[in-house]
N, C-alpha and C positions, 0 to 999 in steps of 0.2 A: 504493499500499500504506500502510495506517495503522499504520506501525511504532511510533509513539509514542502510540498509543491503547491499547496492550496491556500486560499484566503490571505490573511496578513502575512503568513510565512513566505509566500511568494514575493511580496513587496519587501519584506525584511531581508530576504536573500539577495535581492537585486541591490538593495542599499548597502549591505555589507560587502558585496562584490565591487561596487563602484568606489567604496572607500578603502578597500584593501583590508577589511577587518573580517575576513571569512572565518577566522578562528572563533569569533564571538558568536556567529551563527551556529557553529557546531556545539558550542558550549550551551546555548539556549535550547537546542533540540534535546540534549542530554538532560538539562534541568527539567524540561517539560515531562520527560518520561519518568523522572524521579518523583513525580507528584503522587504516584501510587507505589505501594510496597512491592518489593521484588517478586513475592509470591503471587500478588494480584496481577502484576504484568504478565507473568508466565501463564497464569490461568486465562487471562484475556487473549493472549497470543494463541493459545490452543483453540479457544472458541472462535477466533477470527479465521482460523484455518478452515473451519467448517463452512463459514460464510463464503470465503473465497472459492472453495471447491464447488459449492452449490451454485454460486453466481456464474462461474465459468462454464459449468455444464449447461445451464439454462441461457447462456449468452446474455446475462444481465451485466449492467455496469457495476463493477466491483466497488469503486469508490469515486465520488460519494455515492451512497446508496439512495434508492428511492423508497417511498413509503409502500408502494404497491409491491416492489420486489422483496422488501423485508417482511411484509405480511405473508407472502408465499413461503418465505424461509422459515418463519415461525410455525406455519402450518406443517411444513416438512419436518421440523424438529419435533413437533408434538406427536406426529404419527410414527416417526422412526425411533426416537429415543424414549418417549413416554416418561420423561423426567423433568420435573419443574426446575431443578437446579441447572440443567443444561440450557433450558430456555432463558432463565434469568441471567445466567453467565453470558450467553450470546448477546442478549439485549444490552447488558451493561458494557460489554466490550465494544459493540458498535457505537454506543453513545459516547464512550470514552474517546475513540479515535476521531469522531467528528468534532468533539469538543477541543481536542488537541489541535486539529487542523484549523480551527477558528472559522468554520463554515456553517451554513444552515444545518441544523441537526434534525434529521427525520425521526429520531427516537423520541422527540418531544411531542410528536403528533398524538393527539388523544385516541385516535383510531388504533394506532399501534399499541399504545399503553393498555387499552382495553383488551386487545388480543392477547397480550402477554399475561395479564391478570387472569383472563379466562383459561388460558392454557395451563397456567400454574395451579388453578383450582381443579381442573380436570385431572391432573396427575398428582395431586397432593396425597400424601401418605401419612398415616398416624405416626407420631414420634414414639420410638421405642427407647424408653429411658433406661440407662444403665444403672445397675445397683452400685452403691458405694462400697469400696473395699473397707473392711473392718480391721481394727487394730488387732483383734484376736486372731484373724486369719494371717496377718503379718507375723505375729508372734509364733504361731504354729509353724509357719514356713521357715522362720529364722532358727527355731529350735531343731527342726528336722535337719537343716543343713549347717548347723553350728560348727561341726568339725570338718566340713567339706571345703577343700581348697581348689576345686575346679574353677577355672577362670570364668566360664560362662555363668556358673551359679553365683559366684561372688559379684559379678557385674549386674546380673538381673536383680539380685536382692538389694544391692546398693542403689540402683536406679529406682526401684519400687519405694524404698524408704525415703529417698530424697523427694520424689513426687509427692508422697503422702505428707511428710513433715513440712515441706517448704511450699505446698499448694502450687506446685510448678506444673506448667504445661509441658508436654513431652518435647516440643521443639526448643524450649528453654534449657532443658537437660541436654539435648543432643548438641546444642551449640556451645556448650561449656568447653573451654580450653583449659589445659593444665594451669596456665598462668592466671586463670580466673578463680583459683582455689587457694584459700589460706586456712590452715588448720591450727587452731590454738588449743590451749589446755582446757578451756571452758566451752568452746564453741567452734563452729565451722562458719567461714564467711565465703559466700559465692558472689561473683560479679556477673549479673545478668545483663548482657550487652544488648540483647534484642528480645522484645516481648510484644505480645498482641496489644497490650495497653500502653506501650511506650512507642508510639508511632514515629517520634523524631529521634529515636535511638540515643536518648540521654543516658541510658544505662541505670542500673539499680543494684544495690548491694543487699544481699539477703544473709541473715544470721540464723543459724540453727544451733540450738542448745545441745551440749554433750551430756547425755544421761548415763553413759557407760553400761546401760542395760543391754540385753541381747538384741533388742530392736533399735539400738542407738544408731542413727544415720551416720554420725561422725565415725563411730567405731567400725561400722561396716564399710564405709568408704575407705578407711585406712587399710582394712583387710583386702579389699579389692585392689588398691594401689600396690600393696605388697606382693600379691599374687601376680599382678600384671607388670611388675617391675617398673612402676611409675614413680619418679621422684619429683617433689614439688620444686619447680623452677619457673623460669619465664618462657617455657616452651609454648609455642602456638599450636601444638598438636591437640587434637580433640581428646577429651578425657575418656569418653566412651566411644570406642571404635569396634568395628566387627572383629570377630575372633577367627583365626585359622588354626587348623590341626596339623601339627608336624610330628616327626618321629619322637621328638623330645616332649611332646605334649601340646597343650593349647597356648597360643600367644596372640597378642594383638597384631593385626596386619600392619605392615610397614607404611602403607599408603595412608596419608593423613585425610581420612574421610569419616564423618560421623556415622553412628549406627542408625540405619534407616528406621522409620517409624513402623513400617510393615514387619521387619525382622524383630524389632523390640516388642511389638504386639504379640507376635507368635511366640516368642521366647518367654517373656515376662508373664503374660496372661496365662499361657500354658502351664507355667510352673506354679502359679498361684491358684489356678482354677480348682485343684483338688481340695483346697482349704476353704473354698467358697461355695461348695455344693453345686447346685443348679443355677446359681445367680448369674445373670447376664452382665459381665463386667467388660470394661475397656480401659485404655490408659488413662482416660479422664476420671475413672472411678477412684483413683488414688487421690486426686485433687479434691473431689467431692466428699470422699470418705474422711479426709483430714479435717474438713470443716466442722465435724461433729464433736471434736474433742475440745476440752477446755484449754484456755491460754496458759502458757507456762511462763514463769518469771525468766526474763532474758538476761544474759550477762551484760555487764557494763561494757559498752562499746561505742566509740565516737561515730560509727557509721550508721547508715539507715538500717532499720530493722523491718523485715517483712516485705512482701511483694505488693505492688500496687494493684488495686482493683479498678474496674472500668469507671467507677464513679469518682475516682480520685482518692478514695479512702485507703488506709493501709492495713494489712492484715499481718498477724504475727504467726510464725511457724508453731506447730505443736510438737510435743514430745510423744512418741509412741509408747504407750504404757501396756 
């Protein structure tokens, strides 16, 4: 899509060319794309591919789009994918690229908006709520694997306890680098550089109390780091990486990549499911489960305590008992 050959971008490009300031034009295009989070841009890009493929097959004008063409596209998505999320994502992606280009936006047409709402209602599905993970289940899991030094076991338990005690989303755990971890005698301090509630990446520091119990997140993180041969330094390597099996046993892969959410879900949920019975749980169940525990007194620390909520308030981590 020629986003930056349309509307005021065309005029801006001509002006920067005539003044010899083409680098400013390139910087502005990058700034415009950074208005959305990286994950959102990736999602929109995938959605736009569907539109481009559909428009080319039907010999429609790809960009800018027309109201009639997009209405047929929405009908196509509704009958092919039968998913409200696919329809919503495609609508938002098309609206986004037209807004960036600074031209008339067909997505603001009431006819199209009604079509999108109708298609979403047609394919709406009831929400299947996940059960919260209980502290009892975590304690049973930690007790069973107390003497186990298998790297995958120690990694899974450490992630589970951090998710639970710190109210963390999985992507916040996955993005942790070794340099983001500080372990003290009384607590653990994590630097959360990216968060869903931190859109401008200001960062946040999370403190988790050391209880020295079998379910202590700090104690179990230390066990994991010992088994994984991780030393605290200023390394930019991810703290939790995939594991490979060698003749000498398990070890973290050399490539610096985080443990994927798919693999984490399979491994951690699979390990904990036996202690949760038939409960339907997910990685978010740790965050929701931690919310039911009472607040614990936190150690004196000059840094911020707890993770920020969407409403701007601050929550304190809990100690698993």
